[in-house]
N, C-alpha and C positions, 0 to 999 in steps of 0.2 A: 504494500500500500504506500503510495507516495503522499507527500503532504498536501497535494492538490486533489486527492481522491475524494469521491463523494459516495454516499450510500446509493446502492443500485435500486432499492425499492423506496418508495415514498409513503408517507402516512396515508392510509386509506387503501393502499394496494392490497389485492387478494393474492395470497401465496399458499404454497404447500410446503410441508417439511419433507426434505429428502431423508426418508427413514433409513436408508442404507448407511447414512453418515453416523448413526448411533448404534451402540452395541445392545441397547435394551429396547423392548417394544415401545412404540410411541403411537399416539393417537393419529388417525388418518383424517383427511378432510381438508377443507379450505379454512384459512385463517386470514385475518385482517391485520395489517401493520398498524399499531396504535402509537408507537413511539420510536424515534431513532435514537440509538444509544452510541456512546463512543466505541472505538475499536478495542478489541482485546487480542493481544498477540498478532496484530496486523489484520484482523478480520472484524469488520463492522458488526455491531450487535443490534438487534431489534426486539422490542416487546411486541408480541403478537397475541391475538385473542381469537378463539374459535368463533365462527359466525353465529353460533347459538349463545355465545357469551359465557359458556360454562368453564372453559379452559383458557388460562393465560400462561405464557411462559416467555422467557428470554432465549433467543437463539442467535447463532452466528449467521452472517450473510451466506457463508459457504454451505450452510445446511438448508437453504431455502431454494425452492424452484418457482 
């Protein structure tokens, strides 16, 4: 990530989690980006929420589709 890099996804974007990036089972389905967070280890972070509002989590940009 360079100093001029920007988040790939914007607030309100619909995304999916790349479940293959995790070793544990994860919920499937569509999520909405609710907050842009700073980078962790060179990878931007996002707060996302399931479309039904039941699940919220923080994920790395590299884990989103």
